[in-house]
N, C-alpha and C positions, 0 to 999 in steps of 0.2 A: 280736240274739242269733243267732249262726250255727248252722246245723243240722249238728252234728258228732257226732251219735249220743250214746253214753253218755260224755259229757265236757263241757267248757266252752270256749267261745270267744266273746267279746263284743267288738264293734267300736263305738267311739265316734268320731264324726267331726264336724268343724266345717264350715261352709259354705265354708271356704277349703281344703278337702281336707286339713286337719291331722288326724292320726289317732292313736288310742290303741287298741291291741289287748290285751285281758286274757285270757290263756291261749290255747292253740293247739289244744286237743283232742288226741286221741291214742288209739291202739288198743292194748289189751293183747295182746301176741303170744304164741302158743304156742311151746314150745321148738323151735328150728330154723326157725321162720318168720321171714321178713324183711318189713319194712313196705313196702307199695306206695305209701304216702303219699297214698292216695285222698282222705283228709280235706282235705289241702291242695289237691290237684289239682282236686277237684270241688266243694269248698265254700268254702275260704278264699280262694285266689287268684282264682277267678272273681268273688267278691263285691268284693274289693279293686279289681279292674280295672273292674268294672261301675260302681263308685262314683267312678272316676277318681282313685283314691289311688295316687300314684306311689312313695310311701315310707311306712313306718310310723315316726312320730315317737317313740312310746314303746310298748314291749311289756312288760307286767307279767306275770310268772309268779307266780301266787298261792302255789303250793307245788309241790314236785317230785314229783307223782304223774303217771303216764304219761297219764292221761286229761285232764290240764291242760297238759302240756308235751311230749307225745310227738312233736309236729310241729315243735318249736322249731328243731332243727338244720337240718331241711329248709328251713324258711322263711328262716333266716339265709342259706342258700346261694342261695335263689331270689328274694329280695325285699330291697330296701334298707331297713335298720333303723338308726335313729340311736341309740336308747337302749334297753337292756334293764334292767328293775328286778326284783330278786329279794330274798328274805329269805335272806341268806348263811348265817344260823344253821341253816337247814333243810337245807343240803346237806352230804353227805359230802365230805371233802377231795378225793378223787379226781374226783368229779362237778364240784366247783367249779373245780378246775384245768383240766379239760377245757373247761368253759364259758368260763373266762377266756381260754384259748388260741384258741378259735374266734372269740370276740369281737375279740380282737387281730387275727386274720387278716382279718376283714371290717370293721375300723375302727369297731367298735360300742362305745359307752360302756356298761360294765357297772356298775350302781349298786346299792347296798344301800338298801332302802326306809327304813331307820332314819336314813339320812343326808340324805334329802330328804322333808320332811313334806308338801310340796305343790309343784305346778307349774301353769302355765296353758297352755291351747290356745285362742287367740283370746280370747273373753269367758268361757270356761268355766274354773272353778278345780277342779283335781283334788287331793283330799287323800288321803294314804295313812295310814289309821288303824291304830294298833298295839294290837291286843288279843291278841297272840300269847302263848302259854304256853310259855316257853322250856324249862321242865323236863319238858314232855310229850313222850313218844315217838311220839305220834300226829301225823303230818305235817299232817293236816287242821287241827290246832290251832296250826299255824305259818302259817296262811293270811294273806296280805296282804288287808286289806279296803279297798275304794276307795269314796270318796264324791265324786261329781261334782256340782258346783253350777253351774248355768247359768241366769241370769236368776232366775225364781222357782222353777225346778225343782230337785229334789234326787233323785239316783239313787244307790242304795247297792248295791254289788256285793260279795257275801259270800264268794266262793270256796267252800271246803268248811268254813268255820268252824263250830264246834260250839256247843251251848248254853252251854258254859263260856266260850267266847269272847264270845258274845252278852252274857252278864252283865257281863263285864269292859268290853265296849264301852259298854253303857248306863251303867255307873258312871263311865266316863272321859270320855265325850263327850255333849253335849246333842243327842240325835237324836230327832226326831219328825216326823210329817207328811211321810213320804217318798213321792215321786210314783211312782218305779219301784224295785222291789226285785228284785235277782237273788237268788232264794231259795238259801240255803246248802245245799251237799251234795246237789244234784239232788232236793230235796224229801224228804230222808231224815228219820226221826224223831230223828236225832242233833242236828238243828238246828231252828230255827224254834220256839222255846218260845212258849207262849201269852203270856207277859209281853212278850217281844220283839215279837211281831206286834201286840199291843194297843198297845204304845208307839209303834211306827212308823206304824201305820195306812196301809200302802202302797196307793195307788190301783190300781197295776198290779203284779202279781207274775209274774216270769218264771222258768220252770223249764227248765233245759237237761238233757235226758234222752233216752236211746235208746228206740226202740220195743221193746216186749216184752223189756225188759232183765232179766237174771237176778236183779237185786236187787229186782225188783217196785216200782221207784220211778216216780213219786213216791208217797209214803205217803198213803193216802186221808185219814187224820186230818189231815195237814198241809194238804192241799188244802181240806178242809172248814173248817179253822181260818181259812184265808185268805179263803175265800168268806163265812164268817160275819161278817167285818168289811166285806163288800161290795167286796173287792179283786177286780179282774178277773184271773183266772189264765190265763196262756198258757204252753204248753209245746211244745218243739220236736218231741216225739214225735207230737203231734197237728197242729201248725200249720206244721211245717218252719221255715225261717228267718223270724225275726220282726223287722220294722223299725218303729221308732217315731220319728216326727218331732216335735221340740220346736219348734213353729211360732210365728210372731209373735203369734198370738192367744192364746197360752198354753193351747192345747188339745193334748191328746195324741192322736195318731192312729197306729193300728197297721196296717201293710200285711202281711197274712198270706199266706204261700205254702202252698197245699195240696200 
């Protein structure tokens, strides 16, 4: 989980340097302000290079909010990307046309997540779960939810999905005993219902959140709810970039940066 402040960017990589990036982070700009792309320059690109990743095989944009995709165009220009996966329904036509054009320019395949339910990276299977609410005006409720299964491990990445999405997800898919949960919506009360947490029983809960953010996230009740089921809660605002190795002994190890 990359340290991108109040936003999301999650990197999954295999031991063959195959990579999946979920969201890019991004900063909400004031009127007249232009982005310096410091999130990419100082957090995303250095991590990719340090890990020896020469290309991004898949980049999933969970939903088109600036804190999840604000660095997308900059990354497209600066780093080789093979495939970008989006929920086309969540984009305005003008935004979609712009993204289609930039992907064509850089020879990137732009895919709608509803057209590919799963793909593999080495021995890991990545499933794109659809619990979107197409009638909702809340873009958070259009979030692509990603399930990564590798060996005995299960990793569930929620984007900004709401409690409404969680209920749909539980009704539609058989989900329990999740090893790593990327907590929905930066630990907000709009996500992570008690039923959802009790069903999943995540061993490790990751919260991507900015220090002293104006939304006062993560919500204390959500953190307590996770801790009450003995989930280890880690958040970027306290730990910086968080790296977890799925190692051959089936042990989870976290390398924390202060």
